[in-house]
C-alpha positions as CSV (number, residue, x, y, z in Angstrom):
1,M,-2.1,-2.2,0.8
2,G,-3.2,-3.5,-2.6
3,V,-2.1,-3.8,-6.2
4,S,-1.0,-0.9,-8.3
5,G,-3.8,1.5,-9.2
6,C,-6.0,0.8,-6.1
7,G,-5.5,4.2,-4.6
8,K,-2.9,3.6,-1.9
9,S,-1.2,6.9,-2.3
10,S,-4.4,9.0,-2.5
11,V,-6.1,7.2,0.4
12,G,-2.9,7.2,2.4
13,Q,-2.3,10.9,2.0
14,A,-5.9,11.7,3.0
15,L,-5.7,9.5,6.1
16,A,-2.4,11.1,7.1
17,A,-4.0,14.5,6.9
18,M,-7.1,13.3,8.6
19,F,-5.2,11.9,11.6
20,D,-2.3,14.4,11.6
21,A,0.1,11.6,10.9
22,D,3.1,11.4,8.7
23,F,2.7,9.9,5.2
24,V,5.3,7.7,3.6
25,E,5.0,6.9,-0.1
26,G,6.2,3.3,-0.3
27,D,6.9,3.6,-4.0
28,A,9.5,6.3,-3.2
29,L,11.4,3.8,-1.1
30,H,12.1,1.3,-3.9
31,P,15.8,1.0,-4.8
32,P,16.5,2.6,-8.2
33,A,17.2,-0.9,-9.7
34,S,13.7,-2.1,-8.8
35,I,12.1,1.0,-10.2
36,A,14.0,0.5,-13.5
37,K,13.0,-3.1,-13.6
38,M,9.3,-2.3,-13.1
39,A,9.5,0.5,-15.6
40,R,10.8,-2.0,-18.2
41,G,7.6,-4.1,-17.5
42,E,9.4,-6.7,-15.4
43,P,7.7,-7.8,-12.2
44,L,9.7,-7.8,-9.0
45,D,10.4,-11.0,-7.2
46,D,10.8,-11.7,-3.5
47,E,14.5,-11.0,-3.6
48,D,13.9,-7.6,-5.2
49,R,11.3,-6.7,-2.6
50,Q,13.5,-7.5,0.5
51,P,15.5,-4.3,0.6
52,W,12.4,-2.3,0.0
53,L,10.4,-4.0,2.8
54,Q,13.4,-3.5,5.2
55,T,13.5,0.2,4.3
56,I,9.7,0.5,5.0
57,C,10.1,-1.3,8.3
58,Q,12.9,1.0,9.3
59,T,11.0,4.1,8.2
60,I,8.0,3.0,10.3
61,S,10.2,2.4,13.3
62,D,12.0,5.7,12.9
63,T,8.7,7.7,12.6
64,R,7.2,6.0,15.6
65,A,10.3,6.9,17.6
66,T,9.3,10.5,17.1
67,G,5.9,9.8,18.7
68,R,4.0,10.5,15.5
69,G,1.6,8.2,13.8
70,V,2.5,7.1,10.3
71,V,0.5,6.0,7.2
72,V,2.5,4.1,4.7
73,S,1.4,3.1,1.2
74,C,2.7,-0.3,0.3
75,S,1.5,-3.1,-2.0
76,A,2.3,-5.8,0.6
77,L,0.9,-8.3,-1.9
78,R,1.9,-11.5,-0.1
79,R,1.3,-12.5,3.5
80,V,5.0,-13.0,4.1
81,Y,5.5,-9.3,3.2
82,R,2.8,-8.2,5.6
83,D,4.3,-10.4,8.3
84,Q,7.6,-8.7,7.7
85,L,6.0,-5.2,8.0
86,R,4.3,-6.4,11.3
87,M,7.8,-6.8,12.8
88,A,8.1,-3.0,12.9
89,G,5.3,-3.1,15.5
90,P,1.5,-3.2,15.6
91,L,-0.2,-2.2,12.3
92,H,-3.6,-1.5,11.0
93,I,-3.7,-2.6,7.4
94,L,-6.3,-1.4,4.9
95,F,-6.6,-3.7,1.9
96,L,-7.9,-1.6,-1.0
97,N,-9.6,-4.2,-3.1
98,G,-11.2,-3.6,-6.5
99,S,-12.1,-5.3,-9.8
100,R,-9.5,-5.7,-12.5
101,A,-11.6,-3.4,-14.7
102,V,-11.5,-0.5,-12.2
103,L,-7.8,-1.1,-11.5
104,A,-7.0,-1.2,-15.2
105,E,-8.9,2.0,-15.9
106,R,-7.1,3.8,-13.1
107,M,-3.7,2.7,-14.3
108,R,-4.4,3.8,-17.9
109,Q,-5.5,7.2,-16.7
110,R,-2.5,8.0,-14.5
111,A,0.6,9.7,-15.9
112,G,4.2,9.8,-14.7
113,H,4.2,6.6,-12.7
114,F,6.9,4.0,-13.3
115,M,4.5,1.0,-12.9
116,P,3.2,0.2,-16.4
117,F,-0.3,-1.2,-16.9
118,T,1.2,-4.4,-18.3
119,L,2.2,-5.4,-14.7
120,L,-1.3,-5.4,-13.4
121,D,-1.9,-9.0,-14.1
122,S,1.4,-10.0,-12.5
123,Q,0.4,-8.1,-9.4
124,L,-3.0,-9.7,-9.3
125,A,-1.4,-13.1,-9.6
126,T,1.0,-12.4,-6.8
127,L,-1.7,-11.0,-4.5
128,E,-2.6,-13.1,-1.5
129,V,-5.9,-11.8,-0.3
130,P,-5.6,-11.2,3.5
131,T,-8.6,-13.3,4.4
132,G,-8.4,-14.1,8.1
133,E,-5.7,-11.7,9.0
134,N,-7.0,-10.0,12.1
135,D,-5.3,-6.6,11.6
136,V,-6.6,-6.1,8.0
137,V,-9.8,-4.3,7.0
138,T,-10.9,-4.8,3.4
139,L,-12.3,-1.8,1.6
140,D,-14.1,-1.9,-1.8
141,I,-12.6,0.7,-4.2
142,D,-15.2,0.3,-6.9
143,R,-16.8,3.6,-5.7
144,P,-15.8,7.3,-5.8
145,L,-12.5,8.1,-4.1
146,V,-14.2,10.4,-1.6
147,D,-16.3,7.4,-0.4
148,V,-13.2,5.2,-0.1
149,I,-11.4,7.8,1.9
150,A,-14.4,8.3,4.2
151,R,-14.7,4.5,4.8
152,A,-11.0,4.2,5.4
153,G,-11.1,7.0,8.0
154,E,-14.1,5.2,9.7
155,A,-12.1,1.9,9.7
156,I,-9.1,3.5,11.3
157,C,-11.2,5.1,13.9
158,R,-12.8,1.8,14.8
159,V,-9.4,0.3,15.4
160,G,-8.1,3.2,17.4
161,G,-6.4,5.5,14.9
162,P,-3.0,5.2,13.1
163,V,-0.2,3.6,15.0
């Protein structure tokens, strides 16, 4: 979890490969209207996020029903969103936390993503840092991606692997 540009997709794909789990790109599950809204530079609100979160929960449940582990990239910016995801079953959440400067640089460098740099401050304002949430491990992303992935893998091993 984390704001746009923190590396959710890159870290998630690497973890899925590392643990032979399925990877689900949360951004791909947004309804078209939400993608269009974000592409216009308009932040999503709680109402916009509900169908998306429901789809993610269903995807987690469906994947687990096959007996496979699943890694999902999802911003899950607010605790209420994380609590909704937890209803799909036990989760291990990695919070990819970084400075605004690092996030901004990453967003400026990426091409082809619907989320414009202009929404970074909105995401940071919406973010409720998961302090005190027992199933969340915070990882500092202000380091090379290979180090973040290694630390993420170590964190998942400590909690028993992907669920």
